N, C-alpha and C positions, 0 to 999 in steps of 0.2 A: 423170289421174279414174280413180276406183277402180269395180273390175268390180262388179255388183250381183251381192247373193247369190243371187238367185233369180228366173226371169221370171214374168211372169202372162202366158200367153196367154187374152184373151176373146174366146171363142169354141168352134167345132167341135174337140175336141181330134184330131180325125180329120185336121184340116188342119195341125196341129204336131207329128208324128211322124216328120216325113221330116227334121226341123232339130235331132230331138233330138239330144244326144252322149250315146257309151255310156253309159248308164245306171247306178248301183251299186246303186239301192234304186228299185223304182217301186212306187208309193201310188195304189193305184185305188178309188174311192169313185162307183160310177154307178150305176145303174138297181138297185134292191134288188126290182124288179116289185109296188110299193106303191103306185102311183100319187103317187111324193113328188115331182115335178115334171115339167112337161111332156116329153115322148117317153118319159118311165117307162116299162115295161112294165104292166100288170091282169094281176095275177098271175106267177109263178116258168116258167109254160110259157114264155114266149118268151125267158127271159135268154138262154141259150147263141144264141143267132142273135142277140140284143143284143150282145154280148158279143164275138160275133166275129171282125171286122175289127180290135176294139181288142188282143185277145188276138195277133191275125197280126203286125203291129206290134210290139206287146211283144217278141214268140219275134225279130223281124226284129234289133231294138235288143239286147237283150241280150249280155251278154257270159258266159260259167261261172260269173262272181264276182257276176252280178244276181241280189239278192233281188227278192218283188212281194209287196206287203204289200196285200189282196186284202177289202175291207172291205165286208158285206153281212148279211142275214138270217142265221139257223142255214140254213132251203131254200133262202132265194136262195143261198147259197155251195155249196149240196151239190148245187143244180142245174146250178150253172156248173164244178164240180171235175171233169167228166169230159172238157170241153173245153180244162182246162189241162193236165190229165193227157196227154191228146192230143200237145199242145200242146209234150212235153220240159218242163212246170212240174213239180218232185219238192214233195208237199208235205211240209211239218217240222212243223207244229203250227198247232193255234187259238188265238187269242187273245182270252177273254172279256171288254169294254168294261162295268164296272160301272160307271151313269151317277149312281146311288144316288136314293134316294127320291124327292128332292126331281122328278126326272124325270117321277115319275108322280102328283105332287100334284097334284089338282084336273082329273084325264083319267081318274078311275077311279068308273063306280055301280056300289056292293056290292050291288046290288040285281039289276040287268041281267048283270053280269058271269060269262063260265063259263070263267075262266083265268086263271092269274096275269097281275099285269100285268107288261110289258116295263121292263126299265130296264137291256138288254144291247143291246153291240150286238156283230159276230161279224169279225174279223181274222183272213183265214187267210192262215198266214206257208207263202211255197213257193219251191225254189231250183231253181237250173238242172239239170237231169239230165244229169250231164259222162259220156260214151262219146266213147274215145280211139280214133284209127284207130293201127292196127297191120297186119301182114302178113295175117292173116286177118278184116280187117276191124274195123268199131268191135267195140267192147266196154265196159263200165260200167267203171268206173275202179277198184272192185275187184278184178276180173279182171284188167285189164292190168297192175296194180303186180307178181301174181303170175305170170301171163305170160310180164312182159319175161327174170321172174328164171327161168321153168323155160325161156324161147330161149337161154339164154347155156350149159346144161346143168351148171349147178354144182348142187352137193345143194343143198336148203332151207337146212340149217345154217348154211352158209360164210354168210347173209345177215345172220346174229347178228355176224358178226366183220367184214363187214365196216360194220355199224351200231356196231360197238364197243360191243355190248349181249349180256347173257347166254342170252337168249331173247325177246327184245321182237318182233325182226325177224318172228320165225314165226309167234309167237303173236298178233301186232296186226296187222302189213302188211301180210302175206302170206296169212294163212290166209283160208278157206273161206266160212267162215260169217259170222253175226252179231253176235260179238267183235270183226270187223276194225274196226281204228282208218288213221284218213287220215293218211298218212305225215307229217310236218313234211319245208319245202321239203332242210332239213339231211340229213334219213336221205335223201330219193332221191337226195340230190345223191354220197350216200356208196356207194347201190347203184349206181347207175348208174359211179358209178368204178370199182369193185369189178368190175361184170360186165366192161367195158371192156375190164381188164387181163385178168384172169382168163377169163374167160369164151370159148365159142366165137368163131372169128375170123368166119366165116361170119356171122351174126348181129347181128354190130355195123350203126350203133349201137344200142346199147339206153338203152333210157328215153327214146325221140326221140320228141318233139310233132311235128315236120319231116319225122323219114327221114332227116336228113343228119347232125344232132349229141345228144347227150344235151340232153336238159331242165336246164335252170341253177334254182337255186334260186329266184332273184326269178321265174320266168316261175310253176312248180309253184306258189309261195304265190299267184302272180296267182290262179289258177284257181279260189281258194276266198272266199267272202265275208269279208270284214272281220267278226270277233262282242267284243265289249267288254262282258264279265261284269259284271254288278252284284248283288251280295248282297243278296238279300230281293226281288228286281225278279222277279217271277213270269208266268205266263201269265195270271192275273189285273187288270187295269191298273183302279187307282182315281184315275186324273188330275182331278182337279176336279171329285172326286164331290159336293163340296157345293155344285156350283151348275150349274146348268139349262145344256146345252151351246147357246149360241148361234152363228150364224155366225162375224159379226163376232166374236167374242171366239175363235173358233177360229184364223180366219186369222191375229191379232194374237197370240195368243200360241204356236202355233205355225209358223211360218212357218219355211221350209228355210233351211236353212244353209248346204247342199253343195249344190252348182250339179249335180251328178250324181245328185241323188235328184228323180227327175223322180214328179211328182204327175198323174194320169191322172184329170181329174173326167170325163171322158167324157160332154161334152156341155156342159149349162148349166149346172151344180151346183157347186160348191166347197165340201166342208163343213168 
């Protein structure tokens, strides 16, 4: 008997969170503040409170590599963003779904409307904010990578030797400014090995997540979500823009094929 590609919970998602596996991605399509379904709020003022228990559950289940895809209107997302940020979710970017002119066809009275017809939805993409514990307490990952090297007592320039590069380590991996790059696992492994072999003995282990041994290449890479770039795919989505979106079609065409993709419809509606 083969395992199902997805598990559909018919009911309040608050009752399903306890059985979630650690999700790779969470897709939320709940209240918009437009009275779109029974239980939706009347306006965006109450959206943060409506989502609070859901965000708490997402945060408990998430790993450092979990992503969140939060569907809403522009003002609905803006109303919930402070709650997400305070709960450890770090904004990456906003995606606009362009449904096409067919979405507005037959729904606009040109004599009475006083705004542009709406044919879009917003999906806000978040990652978990990563802070790594250390001797001085948890710090953001960028600071931690540099601090671990500084703890070794070795000159910054030696990090380039450790990584086998001319200046990429100091210019990208150990920099304090906005030019910082996430070091690949192989480079973190080299930094850890070099610091452990040549750094101050009293500070060992260096680049350790548990305080007992250096992080492995696999463990480091697992802290970051997987991303497969597709040329031509941007943050404006026009998938199926030629046909009006309907619930049955959405479910059949876009069913999850990865059991670690958790779709939180947040009560009674699935888009």
